[in-house]
C-alpha positions as CSV (number, residue, x, y, z in Angstrom):
1,M,-10.5,68.6,-64.8
2,K,-13.8,67.3,-66.4
3,P,-12.1,64.6,-68.5
4,L,-10.3,63.4,-65.4
5,R,-13.5,63.4,-63.4
6,N,-15.2,61.4,-66.1
7,I,-12.4,58.9,-66.1
8,W,-12.6,58.5,-62.4
9,Q,-16.4,58.1,-62.4
10,W,-16.1,55.5,-65.1
11,L,-13.4,53.6,-63.2
12,D,-15.3,53.9,-59.9
13,D,-18.5,52.7,-61.4
14,R,-16.8,49.6,-62.7
15,T,-14.6,48.8,-59.7
16,G,-16.4,50.3,-56.7
17,I,-13.1,51.7,-55.4
18,S,-14.7,54.6,-53.5
19,K,-17.1,52.3,-51.7
20,T,-14.2,50.2,-50.5
21,V,-11.4,52.7,-49.8
22,I,-13.3,55.6,-48.4
23,P,-14.9,53.6,-45.5
24,I,-11.5,52.2,-44.7
25,M,-9.9,55.7,-44.7
26,R,-12.8,57.1,-42.6
27,H,-13.1,54.3,-40.1
28,P,-13.2,55.6,-36.6
29,V,-10.2,55.4,-34.2
30,P,-10.1,56.1,-30.5
31,P,-9.3,59.6,-29.3
32,N,-5.9,60.8,-28.1
33,I,-4.0,58.6,-30.6
34,G,-0.4,60.0,-30.4
35,W,2.9,59.7,-32.1
36,W,3.7,56.2,-30.5
37,Y,1.2,54.8,-33.1
38,V,3.1,55.8,-36.2
39,F,5.8,53.1,-36.2
40,G,3.6,50.4,-37.7
41,S,2.8,52.4,-40.8
42,A,6.5,53.7,-41.0
43,T,7.6,50.0,-41.1
44,L,5.3,49.4,-44.0
45,I,6.8,52.5,-45.8
46,A,10.3,51.1,-45.2
47,F,9.2,47.8,-46.7
48,I,7.8,49.5,-49.8
49,I,11.1,51.3,-50.2
50,Q,12.8,47.9,-50.0
51,I,10.5,46.5,-52.7
52,V,11.0,49.4,-55.1
53,T,14.8,49.6,-54.7
54,G,15.1,45.8,-54.7
55,I,13.3,45.5,-58.0
56,A,15.6,48.2,-59.5
57,L,18.7,46.4,-58.2
58,A,17.4,43.0,-59.3
59,L,17.3,44.3,-62.9
60,M,21.1,44.6,-62.9
61,Y,22.1,42.0,-60.3
62,V,23.3,38.6,-61.6
63,P,22.6,35.8,-59.0
64,S,25.6,33.7,-60.1
65,A,28.6,32.7,-58.1
66,S,30.9,33.8,-60.9
67,Q,29.2,37.1,-61.6
68,A,27.3,38.3,-58.5
69,Y,30.3,40.2,-57.1
70,D,31.2,41.8,-60.4
71,S,27.6,42.8,-61.1
72,L,27.2,44.4,-57.7
73,K,30.5,46.2,-58.2
74,F,29.2,47.4,-61.6
75,I,25.9,48.6,-59.9
76,T,27.9,50.5,-57.3
77,E,30.5,52.1,-59.5
78,S,29.1,52.4,-63.0
79,A,25.3,51.9,-63.3
80,P,23.2,55.1,-63.4
81,L,21.9,55.7,-59.8
82,G,23.3,52.3,-58.8
83,H,25.3,53.8,-55.9
84,F,22.2,55.7,-54.7
85,L,19.9,52.7,-55.0
86,R,22.2,50.4,-53.1
87,G,22.4,53.1,-50.4
88,M,18.6,53.4,-50.3
89,H,18.2,49.6,-50.1
90,D,20.8,49.3,-47.3
91,F,19.5,52.1,-45.1
92,G,15.9,51.0,-45.9
93,A,16.8,47.6,-44.4
94,S,18.2,49.3,-41.3
95,A,15.1,51.5,-41.0
96,M,12.8,48.5,-41.4
97,M,14.6,46.5,-38.7
98,L,14.7,49.5,-36.3
99,L,11.1,50.5,-36.8
100,I,9.6,47.1,-36.5
101,G,11.6,46.6,-33.3
102,I,10.2,49.8,-31.8
103,H,6.7,49.0,-33.0
104,A,6.9,45.6,-31.3
105,L,8.1,47.1,-28.0
106,R,5.4,49.8,-28.1
107,V,2.7,47.1,-28.6
108,F,4.2,45.1,-25.7
109,V,4.4,48.0,-23.3
110,M,0.8,49.1,-24.1
111,A,-0.4,45.5,-23.9
112,A,-2.1,45.9,-27.3
113,Y,-1.8,42.1,-27.7
114,K,-4.7,41.5,-25.3
115,Y,-8.3,40.6,-26.4
116,P,-9.4,40.9,-29.1
117,R,-6.1,41.5,-30.8
118,E,-4.3,38.2,-30.1
119,V,-4.1,37.3,-33.8
120,S,-2.8,40.7,-34.7
121,W,0.1,40.1,-32.3
122,L,0.8,36.7,-33.8
123,T,0.9,38.1,-37.4
124,G,3.1,40.9,-36.1
125,V,5.5,38.2,-34.6
126,G,5.5,36.5,-38.0
127,L,6.3,39.8,-39.7
128,L,9.2,40.4,-37.3
129,A,10.6,36.9,-38.0
130,F,10.2,37.5,-41.8
131,T,12.0,40.8,-41.5
132,I,14.9,39.2,-39.7
133,V,15.1,36.5,-42.4
134,M,15.0,39.2,-45.1
135,A,18.0,40.9,-43.5
136,F,19.8,37.6,-43.1
137,T,19.3,36.5,-46.7
138,G,20.1,39.9,-48.1
139,Q,23.5,39.9,-46.5
140,L,24.7,37.0,-48.6
141,L,23.7,38.7,-51.9
142,R,26.7,41.0,-51.5
143,W,28.8,37.8,-52.2
144,D,31.9,39.2,-50.6
145,Q,34.2,37.5,-48.2
146,N,32.4,38.7,-45.1
147,A,28.9,37.7,-46.4
148,V,29.9,34.2,-47.5
149,W,31.6,33.4,-44.2
150,S,28.7,34.8,-42.3
151,I,26.5,32.2,-43.9
152,V,29.0,29.4,-43.3
153,V,29.0,30.4,-39.6
154,A,25.2,30.5,-39.5
155,A,25.0,27.0,-41.1
156,E,27.5,25.7,-38.5
157,Q,25.3,27.1,-35.7
158,A,22.1,25.6,-37.2
159,A,23.8,22.2,-37.5
160,R,24.0,22.1,-33.7
161,L,20.3,21.7,-33.4
162,P,19.3,18.2,-32.3
163,F,17.7,15.8,-34.9
164,I,17.2,18.4,-37.7
165,G,20.5,20.3,-37.3
166,E,22.4,18.5,-40.1
167,W,19.5,18.8,-42.5
168,L,19.0,22.5,-41.6
169,G,22.7,23.3,-42.2
170,R,22.6,21.6,-45.6
171,F,19.3,23.4,-46.4
172,I,20.9,26.8,-45.6
173,L,24.0,26.0,-47.8
174,A,21.9,24.2,-50.5
175,G,24.4,21.4,-50.2
176,N,27.5,20.5,-48.2
177,T,29.5,23.7,-49.0
178,V,28.7,27.3,-49.9
179,G,28.5,27.9,-53.6
180,G,26.4,28.9,-56.5
181,A,23.4,26.8,-55.3
182,T,23.6,28.7,-52.0
183,L,23.5,32.1,-53.7
184,S,20.5,31.0,-55.9
185,R,18.6,29.7,-52.9
186,F,19.2,32.9,-50.9
187,F,18.3,35.1,-53.9
188,A,15.0,33.2,-54.3
189,L,14.2,33.4,-50.6
190,H,15.1,37.1,-50.5
191,V,13.4,38.2,-53.7
192,F,10.4,35.9,-54.0
193,F,9.4,33.6,-51.2
194,V,9.9,35.8,-48.0
195,P,8.4,39.0,-49.6
196,A,5.4,36.9,-50.7
197,L,4.9,35.8,-47.0
198,I,5.3,39.4,-45.9
199,Y,2.6,40.6,-48.4
200,A,0.2,38.0,-47.1
201,F,0.9,38.7,-43.4
202,V,0.7,42.5,-44.0
203,G,-2.7,42.2,-45.7
204,F,-4.1,40.0,-42.9
205,H,-2.5,42.3,-40.3
206,L,-4.2,45.4,-41.7
207,Y,-7.5,43.5,-42.1
208,L,-7.4,42.7,-38.4
209,V,-6.6,46.3,-37.6
210,I,-9.7,47.4,-39.5
211,R,-11.9,44.6,-38.0
212,N,-10.8,44.9,-34.3
213,G,-9.9,48.6,-34.4
214,I,-6.8,50.4,-33.2
215,S,-6.1,49.7,-29.5
216,E,-7.0,52.7,-27.4
217,P,-4.3,54.4,-25.3
218,P,-4.1,52.4,-22.1
219,K,-5.4,53.9,-18.9
220,A,-4.8,52.7,-15.3
221,G,-7.8,51.1,-13.7
222,R,-9.4,50.2,-17.0
223,P,-8.7,46.5,-17.4
224,V,-9.6,44.4,-20.4
225,N,-12.5,42.0,-19.9
226,P,-13.2,39.8,-23.0
227,K,-16.9,39.6,-22.0
228,T,-17.5,43.3,-22.1
229,Y,-14.6,44.8,-24.1
230,R,-16.2,44.8,-27.6
231,A,-19.3,46.6,-26.4
232,W,-17.3,49.1,-24.4
233,Y,-14.9,49.7,-27.4
234,E,-17.8,50.3,-29.8
235,S,-19.4,52.7,-27.3
236,L,-16.1,54.6,-27.1
237,L,-15.9,54.9,-30.9
238,K,-19.5,56.1,-31.1
239,R,-19.1,58.7,-28.5
240,Y,-15.5,59.9,-29.0
241,G,-14.2,58.2,-32.1
242,R,-12.5,60.3,-34.8
243,P,-12.1,59.4,-38.5
244,F,-8.7,57.8,-39.3
245,W,-8.4,60.3,-42.2
246,P,-7.2,62.9,-41.4
247,Y,-7.3,62.7,-37.6
248,A,-4.6,60.0,-37.2
249,A,-3.3,59.7,-40.8
250,W,-1.6,63.0,-40.8
251,R,0.9,61.8,-38.2
252,D,1.6,58.6,-40.2
253,I,2.2,60.8,-43.3
254,V,4.5,63.2,-41.6
255,F,6.6,60.5,-39.9
256,G,6.6,58.3,-43.0
257,V,7.8,61.2,-45.2
258,S,10.5,61.9,-42.6
259,V,11.7,58.3,-42.8
260,I,11.9,58.5,-46.6
261,L,13.8,61.8,-46.5
262,I,16.3,60.4,-43.9
263,I,16.9,57.3,-46.0
264,V,17.4,59.4,-49.1
265,I,19.8,61.8,-47.4
266,L,21.8,58.9,-45.9
267,A,22.0,57.2,-49.2
268,I,23.4,60.3,-50.9
269,I,25.8,61.4,-48.1
270,V,26.9,58.0,-46.7
271,G,26.1,55.7,-49.5
272,P,26.0,51.9,-49.5
273,P,28.3,49.7,-47.5
274,E,31.7,49.0,-49.1
275,L,32.1,45.7,-50.8
276,G,34.7,43.4,-49.2
277,K,37.0,41.2,-51.1
278,P,35.5,38.5,-53.3
279,P,35.0,35.1,-51.6
280,D,38.3,33.4,-51.1
281,P,38.2,29.7,-50.1
282,S,42.0,29.8,-49.3
283,I,41.3,31.6,-46.1
284,V,40.9,28.6,-43.9
285,E,39.6,30.4,-40.8
286,A,37.4,33.4,-40.8
287,Y,35.4,35.5,-38.2
288,P,32.9,37.5,-40.2
289,R,31.1,40.5,-38.7
290,P,27.4,40.7,-39.4
291,D,25.4,43.8,-40.3
292,W,24.9,46.2,-37.4
293,Y,21.4,45.0,-36.5
294,F,22.8,41.5,-35.8
295,L,26.0,42.8,-34.1
296,W,24.6,42.4,-30.6
297,I,23.9,38.7,-31.2
298,F,27.4,38.3,-32.5
299,A,28.8,39.9,-29.3
300,L,26.5,37.7,-27.1
301,F,27.7,34.5,-28.6
302,A,31.3,35.7,-28.4
303,L,31.0,36.5,-24.7
304,I,29.2,33.3,-23.7
305,P,31.5,30.6,-22.3
306,A,32.4,28.0,-24.9
307,G,30.6,25.2,-23.1
308,L,27.3,27.1,-23.0
309,E,27.4,28.6,-26.5
310,S,25.6,25.6,-28.2
311,Y,22.8,25.7,-25.6
312,F,22.2,29.4,-26.2
313,I,22.3,29.1,-30.0
314,I,19.8,26.2,-29.9
315,F,17.4,27.0,-27.1
316,G,17.6,30.9,-27.0
317,P,15.6,31.6,-30.2
318,I,13.2,28.7,-29.4
319,L,12.5,30.1,-26.0
320,V,12.0,33.7,-27.3
321,G,9.7,32.4,-30.0
322,V,7.6,30.3,-27.6
323,I,7.2,33.3,-25.2
324,L,6.1,35.6,-28.0
325,I,3.6,33.1,-29.3
326,L,2.1,32.2,-25.9
327,L,2.0,35.8,-24.6
328,P,-1.4,36.8,-26.0
329,F,-3.0,33.6,-24.7
330,I,-1.7,33.6,-21.2
331,A,-2.2,37.4,-20.7
332,N,-5.2,38.4,-22.9
333,R,-7.1,40.2,-20.1
334,G,-6.5,42.6,-17.3
335,E,-4.6,45.9,-17.0
336,R,-3.0,47.4,-20.1
337,S,-1.5,50.5,-18.5
338,P,2.3,50.4,-18.1
339,L,1.8,52.1,-14.7
340,R,0.0,48.9,-13.5
341,R,2.5,46.6,-15.3
342,P,5.9,47.9,-14.2
343,W,7.4,44.5,-15.1
344,A,6.7,45.3,-18.7
345,I,8.6,48.5,-18.6
346,G,11.4,46.7,-16.8
347,I,11.6,44.0,-19.5
348,V,11.8,46.7,-22.2
349,L,14.5,48.6,-20.3
350,I,16.5,45.4,-19.9
351,I,16.2,44.5,-23.6
352,V,17.2,48.0,-24.7
353,L,20.2,48.1,-22.3
354,M,21.3,44.6,-23.1
355,V,21.1,45.1,-26.9
356,G,22.7,48.5,-26.7
357,T,25.6,47.3,-24.4
358,L,26.2,44.2,-26.5
359,W,26.1,46.3,-29.7
360,I,28.7,48.7,-28.4
361,E,30.8,45.7,-27.3
362,G,30.3,44.0,-30.7
363,K,31.4,47.2,-32.4
364,R,34.8,47.4,-30.7
365,V,35.5,43.8,-29.9
366,P,39.1,42.6,-30.1
367,W,38.1,39.0,-30.4
368,S,37.1,39.4,-34.1
369,P,39.4,40.2,-37.0
370,D,39.1,43.6,-38.6
371,F,38.1,42.8,-42.2
372,N,38.1,46.5,-43.0
373,A,41.9,46.9,-42.2
374,K,43.6,48.9,-45.0
375,P,46.9,47.8,-46.5
376,L,49.9,49.1,-44.8
377,P,51.2,52.4,-46.2
378,I,54.6,52.8,-47.7
379,Q,56.0,54.8,-44.7
380,V,55.2,51.9,-42.4
381,I,56.5,49.2,-44.8
382,G,59.8,51.1,-45.3
383,A,60.3,49.7,-48.9
384,T,58.7,50.0,-52.3
385,S,60.1,46.8,-53.8
386,G,61.9,43.6,-53.0
387,P,61.0,40.8,-50.5
388,I,60.0,43.2,-47.7
389,Y,57.5,45.0,-49.9
390,R,56.1,41.8,-51.3
391,G,55.8,40.4,-47.8
392,A,53.9,43.5,-46.7
393,Q,51.4,42.9,-49.5
394,L,51.0,39.3,-48.5
395,F,50.5,40.3,-44.9
396,H,47.3,42.0,-46.0
397,V,46.2,39.8,-48.9
398,K,46.5,36.6,-46.8
399,G,44.5,38.1,-44.0
400,C,47.3,38.4,-41.4
401,E,46.6,42.0,-40.9
402,F,43.0,41.3,-40.0
403,C,44.2,39.7,-36.7
404,H,47.6,41.3,-36.1
405,A,48.4,45.0,-35.8
406,I,51.5,46.7,-36.9
407,G,51.6,50.2,-35.4
408,D,48.2,51.7,-35.7
409,Y,47.1,49.4,-38.5
410,G,45.4,46.0,-38.3
411,G,43.2,44.0,-36.0
412,H,43.7,43.0,-32.4
413,R,42.6,39.4,-32.2
414,G,46.2,38.2,-32.3
415,P,49.3,39.7,-30.7
416,A,50.7,42.9,-32.2
417,L,53.6,42.4,-34.5
418,T,55.0,45.9,-34.5
419,D,58.4,44.7,-33.1
420,V,58.1,40.9,-33.8
421,G,61.5,41.0,-35.4
422,D,63.0,41.5,-31.9
423,R,61.1,38.6,-30.4
424,L,61.2,35.8,-32.9
425,T,63.9,34.3,-35.1
426,P,63.2,33.6,-38.8
427,D,62.9,29.9,-38.0
428,E,60.4,30.5,-35.3
429,M,58.4,32.7,-37.6
430,T,58.4,30.1,-40.3
431,W,57.3,27.4,-37.9
432,R,54.4,29.5,-36.6
433,I,53.2,30.5,-40.1
434,L,53.3,27.0,-41.5
435,N,51.7,25.3,-38.4
436,G,49.5,28.0,-37.0
437,G,48.6,28.3,-33.3
438,T,45.7,28.3,-30.8
439,N,43.5,30.7,-32.8
440,M,45.7,31.0,-35.9
441,P,45.1,28.8,-39.0
442,A,48.1,26.9,-40.5
443,F,49.2,28.5,-43.8
444,G,51.4,25.5,-44.8
445,G,49.3,24.8,-47.9
446,N,48.4,28.4,-48.6
447,L,51.9,29.9,-49.3
448,T,54.5,29.1,-51.9
449,P,58.1,29.0,-50.7
450,E,58.8,32.4,-52.3
451,E,55.8,33.9,-50.6
452,L,56.8,32.4,-47.3
453,N,60.3,33.9,-47.5
454,S,58.9,37.3,-48.4
455,L,56.5,37.3,-45.5
456,V,59.3,36.2,-43.1
457,A,61.5,38.9,-44.5
458,F,58.9,41.5,-43.9
459,L,58.2,40.4,-40.3
460,Q,61.9,40.3,-39.6
461,S,62.1,44.0,-40.6
462,R,59.5,44.8,-37.8
463,K,61.8,46.0,-35.0
464,A,61.6,48.6,-32.3
465,L,63.4,51.8,-33.3
């Protein structure tokens, strides 16, 4: 132990670590700090997990349009610990999104954005926005069919913005169409630019926490007055303050370790999300499903009447951003207790119920194709070779099964084709396949005559028993 002590004394003498770190760890915090205060540090732990696992994955990932999918498949199936690392990274992203959301709601309900913590709230809003961008950019790096079309849809939505929409859409795609430049841009944003902003904002956010102190638990009848609050808060810490370590830190450690263990267990048992098919430009119409934390937005846009969708896409995020930025300036004083601010509780309940309801609806929606539909089994096809069998394979490969169900297999966006052979003639089927319909793309330029005949033969064999 003496050699280690000597090394520490030498290092501390040259760097002054103890004079910097120990006062921070021992800084006083208000009494009665409970478990609701652990979500900020837990979000930071989830971010650290993302950094560690992201670096490990980046060592094997190839950000090239021709190699990204294969490199990710190699990581998942062949690389040592690749399957586990992808699972950790995926569930770490989910944890980070969930935890920062809960943390933001906790701060709002307890009105911890009031004086003197207005800038802490603003940096937190910035961190929330950067976390969303990280989740959005990370989805494309899977470089499968669903990920690529998600970015195409996002670019189309961004293009609806007035004045800058066309420029923003091209910026997202790094050009006029999605391609290698798009992947390179998203990789740079996800791995370098956005994490650098998060580092800076986290550092400033923590500095403000140390400077202004942790907000005390709100109490009814104890309003915030900017003229007297600092003196009152310092008096509170002098009389009842407890050192952050270990009084409050032990909860952060317990909860943080629990978050790590849950992510590890889920990564081992559940694993990473399955890779979809490689990007296929021949699919002329697609309805990708985003990751679960964006699923409620997907459902919201799907349920909005078509005439109002553009307005929601354009003005919805702008309105939310303006409200979050202005909040600490228009309400930086007064009561902090939720009991005296029932409207705050009501807003949180509305948000939770809305997001939860839309998420459930987005999970089961029939308006979106099922890109996870499995190929039809032999017992459903009824043949192992010939035109019917080849047509059944094309029914899946060309994406027909994503929208149309046969028996218990397939999506529900389009009509079920279980007994389509009883309803349509071969000529009617051919016309519909070649020319498309209201929500169905035309496949006239996407099928050879032989493939068309096989597909029609398969559909003709779909008859009621």
